N, C-alpha and C positions, 0 to 999 in steps of 0.2 A: 410193897418199895422200898428201893434201894438206898442204901442211907448214903448223907451227902455231906462231904468233908468240908470245911471254909477252911482257906487258909490266909491271913490275915498280909498286912503290908510291913514294913518295916516299920521298927518302933510300936507297933499295932497289938493288942492283944484279943481275945476275945469282947470284950467290949466294943469293938469294932462294928460288930453285928449286930448286939442286943436291942436296940431300936428298932430293928425291923420286925415286920406282923411273922406272928410263927407259921414255921415253912414244914412242909409234911415231911416225916417220916422220920427216922433217926436223922439227928444232927450231929456234926464231931469235927471237935476243933481239933485241928493239928497246930502244932509249935514250931518255927523254924528258928533252929538256933545254929545249923551246922553251921560252919564258916565258906563250903562250898555248895551250890545249885545243883550239884548232885547229890551232896549229902542230906539235901531238905528235902531234894522230890524223892529219898528212900524214907524222911519220916514222916511225911503223906502215905505213900505206900505200905507204913506200917501200923497207920495208926488206925486200918480198920481190913477185915478180913474178904476179899473176893473184889467185887463191882461195886462202883459205886459213883455218884453225878462228884465234880470238883465243883469252886467256886471261888475264885482267887485272887486278889487285890493287890496292885502294884509287885512289890517283891514277890507275895504270894502267888501269883500269875504270871509271875515267870519259870516259878517252880513249877506249879500245873503247865508251861510247855516240856517241862524236862520232863515230868510223867507221861504227859503226852508220847513223846519220844521213847521212853522207860518201856509202857506198860498200857499202851493205847485203847486193851480189850478190856478194861476193863475199867476204861473211864466210861458212863451212860453219857452222859455229860459234860460239860465246859461252860462256863463261865465266867470271863476273862473282865477284870474291873478297871481302868483308868491304868496304864498298862505298857509295854515296848516291847518289841517281840526279838528289838532289833537287838544287834553285842553294840554291849559299850563305845563310846564315845570318847576319844581321846580326854578334853574338855570334865567327862564324866570321873573318868578315872583317875585327875589330878584333885577334882573337890573330894571325891570316896578317901582317897589317900589324907587332906587337910581335917578331915573330917575327923576322921581316925586318931589321927594327930592331935584335936582341939580336947580344947574342956567344954566336959559332955554337956551337961549345964547350957553352955553357951550356945554349942552346935544346934541341942534342942530346940532354944528358942527359935534361932536364927532361921529352924528348920519352919516352925511351927505356920508361921503365916502362908508359906507354899502353900497349904493344906487345903487351902477353903480358899471360897471364890471372893468372900472377903476376907482382908486378912487380920480385921479386927474381930470375926464370928468370937461368938460366946465357949461356940464348941470347940476354938485351940486346949480350952481347960481340959476337956476330956484327954484329946492328944496326949497333953503335955502327962496329965498321971497316966497314958499307959507307956507314956515312955519312958516315966518315973519307975512304973513293974521291973518293964527291959531292962534295964540298967544297960552301964555303958560296956560291960565284956560283951553281955550277945550284941549289941547294935556293934562292938567293929566289929564282930562274928560276922553281922550280915551285910555290914560294908566290905571283907573279904569275900564273899561269897559274890556278891553283884560283880567282881572284879574277875570272876570266873564265868558268867553267863557266856553265852554264844549267841547268834540268830538263831529265831525257833521257829521262821518262817517255816522248812520241811516239815520238821515236827506237829505245826499245824495243819498244813494241806495233806499230810499223809495220811489226818486223822478222818477216820469216816462218820463220826459223831455230831450232831447242836453243836455250837458253837454260838452262844450268846455277847456278845462285844458291849457294855456298859461304859462310856464315859462324858463328862462333865464340860459342856461348850467354854469353861474358866479354870479349866485345869493348867497349871501353870509348867508340869513336871511333864505332864505328857501328851501334849495337845491333838484336839480328831485326828490329825492325819497317823498318828501312828498307828489309830486304833481302826481305818479305814486299809492301813496294811494287812494285819490281822483278818479284817474280815474278805479282803481279796482274795484272800488264797486261802484261806476253810472251802470245802465242800461243801457242808450244809451251816456258813454265818449268820447272821445278822445284826448290823449296827443300831445302837437305842442312843441316842445322842441325850441329852437334860440339859436343859438350856438353863441358864445360870449358876450353872454348879461349879464344881471346884474337883480335888483332888478324892479326897475318902466320902466316896457318894452315900455310902448306908450310916454315917449321920449326920448326911447335910440333906439327902432325900428318901427316907429309910422306908414307906410308904411304896414309896415307886421303885426302888429298887427290887424292894421284898416282891411284889407284884410279879416283876420280869423276873427274878428267878423262881418265883412257886411256878411260871406257867413252863420254864424249863425241864424242872423237873417234873411237873402231874405230867405233861403233856410231850415233851420230850422235842418242843419247837425251837430253835432258831431265832 
């Protein structure tokens, strides 16, 4: 079986995936620390040799779209969680600029409630722990990278492999419509909407997310 590369979202690390049931085969945790989406895509491509399956959440999936653009022949299957294939909107660019200039701890505390279906979720401490490990320097690079992204619908449409898209119906950052736009353009796409879940699906719904990813990896099913 080909290896699976897991790509976390902004301010997240490998702990994002740690509650998932064991996935088949080799699992590689990619870092995304470059200040451009292209640079992050190269980090993912250099994390493993040859063909692989790719699963990314939020910014990790955005990087995945760029991987599909650059090297679709290397990606056996693609899982996109809680994400957006569109270009940045003006209000997003303004928010990222404000966050980059703000106090790191205050910005992280502001972002935390939007990560979960319930703003007061006890899982917020897990997110805050990841954010602290990522730190302000990498966070600023991730914000800079977000501003370099472009619409990825063409890369999704050109990719011939299976694309499994997961989202929560209570995601305040990436609503269901963003994910419908991805699936509608994929040659072999399928959308799974998780009821009552927010943005960080692997923490909120690890068993369901793990089972859906496993089916993608083992059977190549969208």
